[in-house]
Structure formats: C-alpha cells, structure tokens
N, C-alpha and C positions, 0 to 999 in steps of 0.2 A: 781750048780751055781759057776762060776769062779769069784773070787774077787781078784783084783790086785790093788796095790797102791804103790807109791814110795815116799820116804821122804829123804831129804838131810839136813845136818846141819854141820856147822864148829864150833869146840870146841877147847879149849886149853887142851892139854895132857901134864901136867907138864909145861915145857917151850916151847913146840911145839904145833903149830896149826895143827889139823887134820880135815879132812872133812869126815863125815860118811854118807853114803847113804844106805838106806834099801829098797829093792824091796820086797814087801809083796804079796805073792800069797795065795791061799786057804790052801795049806799044805806044802809050801816051802817058806822060807824067805832067801834072800841073802843080806848080809851086806858087803859093800866095805868101807875100811878105807884107806884114802890117806893122807900121811904126806905132808903138804902144802909146806914145804921148800925143801924136797928132791924128792917129787913125788913118793916115795915108796908106793906101793899098797899092801893091804892084802885083801883077799876075804874070807868070812866066810859063810858057808851054814848051815842052820838050818832046820832039818826035824824031824819027829818022835814025840814022846810024849813031850809035853811042849816046842816045838821049839820056841814059842814066848818068854817064860821066859828065855830060853838060850840066845836068841838074846838080850833081855833087860839087862841081866847080863854082856854080852860082852860090850855093850855100856856103862853101869855103870862103868866098869873097866877103860874106857877112861875118863869119865867125873869126876870120883872121884879124879883124880890127879890134878884137877884145883887148 
C-alpha cells in the first residue's frame, strides 16, 4: 500500500521566516526549506532506518531557534 501526504508550514528561524514542506511517502520523506526573504531553497531526503525521526530532528533544528 502506498501512503503519501504533504505538509507545509511557515515558521521563524531566528529572525528569518522559513517555509518547510514535507512530502511523506511510505519509505521516503522529502523536506524542502525555503527562506521567505531570499527564496533560497534546501532539499533534504530521508530514507532508511528511522527516516521519520531524522526528518523531525531537522525540522526541530529550525523551530528551536524561534
């Protein structure tokens, strides 16, 4: 069974607003982080063991600086 979902959220990262989008598949999650003021984009791919926890940690790294 293929499960897929997408989530997007804008958060503050220090003094910068970033938009974080996560595309969740059954064994691959892809997170895209976009700096709202510059448009700079970073893409993170999460696979393998505990890919979900790795993704949560990456997002926590952005939200902890609020």
